C-alpha positions as a printed NumPy array, in Angstrom:
array([[  8.448,  -0.908,  13.095],
       [ 10.902,  -0.101,  10.464],
       [ 12.085,  -2.353,   7.306],
       [ 14.419,  -2.11 ,   4.621],
       [ 14.127,  -3.54 ,   2.03 ],
       [ 16.239,  -3.865,  -1.189],
       [ 15.702,  -4.689,  -4.485],
       [ 17.3  ,  -5.995,  -7.443],
       [ 16.991,  -6.986, -11.606],
       [ 13.112,  -6.215, -12.92 ],
       [ 11.677,  -6.206,  -9.386],
       [ 13.486,  -2.099,  -9.265],
       [ 11.882,  -1.117, -12.301],
       [  9.001,   1.704, -11.576],
       [  9.544,   0.897,  -7.635],
       [ 12.839,   2.019,  -5.731],
       [ 16.081,   0.237,  -5.101],
       [ 16.155,   0.906,  -1.617],
       [ 13.992,   1.807,   0.838],
       [ 12.633,   2.264,   4.684],
       [  9.381,   1.144,   5.39 ],
       [  7.433,   2.325,   8.204],
       [  5.307,  -1.543,   9.05 ],
       [  2.647,  -3.193,  11.969],
       [  4.506,  -5.776,  14.448],
       [  4.056,  -8.85 ,  13.082],
       [  4.179,  -8.218,   8.578],
       [  5.811, -11.503,   6.448],
       [  7.383, -11.488,   3.868],
       [  4.613, -12.57 ,   1.385],
       [  2.   ,  -8.892,   2.709],
       [  5.413,  -6.879,   1.749],
       [  6.055,  -8.571,  -2.22 ],
       [  1.863,  -8.497,  -2.547],
       [  1.884,  -4.608,  -1.   ],
       [  4.765,  -4.503,  -3.281],
       [  2.203,  -6.198,  -6.518],
       [  5.135,  -8.482,  -7.227],
       [  4.095, -11.543,  -8.563],
       [  5.279, -15.013,  -5.773],
       [  6.11 , -17.299,  -8.98 ],
       [  8.156, -13.987, -10.081],
       [ 10.048, -14.03 ,  -7.001],
       [ 13.807, -15.805,  -7.683],
       [ 15.662, -15.585,  -3.649],
       [ 14.372, -13.773,  -1.209],
       [ 16.794, -12.951,   2.256],
       [ 15.708, -11.17 ,   5.474],
       [ 19.497, -10.442,   7.269],
       [ 21.551, -11.658,   4.382],
       [ 19.726, -15.123,   5.322],
       [ 17.67 , -16.909,   2.925],
       [ 13.632, -17.2  ,   4.371],
       [  9.888, -18.227,   3.648],
       [  7.398, -16.644,   2.724],
       [  5.482, -17.07 ,   6.296],
       [  8.593, -15.684,   8.162],
       [  7.363, -12.595,   9.691],
       [  9.096,  -9.367,   9.391],
       [ 11.005,  -7.329,  12.14 ],
       [ 12.921,  -4.388,  13.671],
       [ 15.749,  -2.808,  12.105],
       [ 15.162,  -6.528,   8.933],
       [ 16.891,  -5.924,   5.742],
       [ 15.125,  -8.151,   3.314],
       [ 15.966,  -8.315,  -0.325],
       [ 13.535, -10.21 ,  -2.524],
       [ 14.95 , -10.985,  -6.33 ],
       [ 13.438, -11.633,  -8.623],
       [ 14.323, -15.182, -11.451],
       [ 16.696, -15.126, -13.546],
       [ 15.439, -16.95 , -16.772],
       [ 18.324, -17.236, -20.102],
       [ 19.322, -19.799, -23.005]])
């Protein structure tokens, strides 16, 4: 299945801005995060097709997965 993955802010460093990936049926968001070598603790917001989604969610053909890092400030 094809899924569009969009990375934001620091997640783009040495990765990509957006990329269409071919993934096996039943792939979860957690598996994609692990493949991208992003620490789960660094995730601020996870969205699928513009809606918040838990890491256990399975992705489907044509989904858009957006990953945002935690935002720090002072």
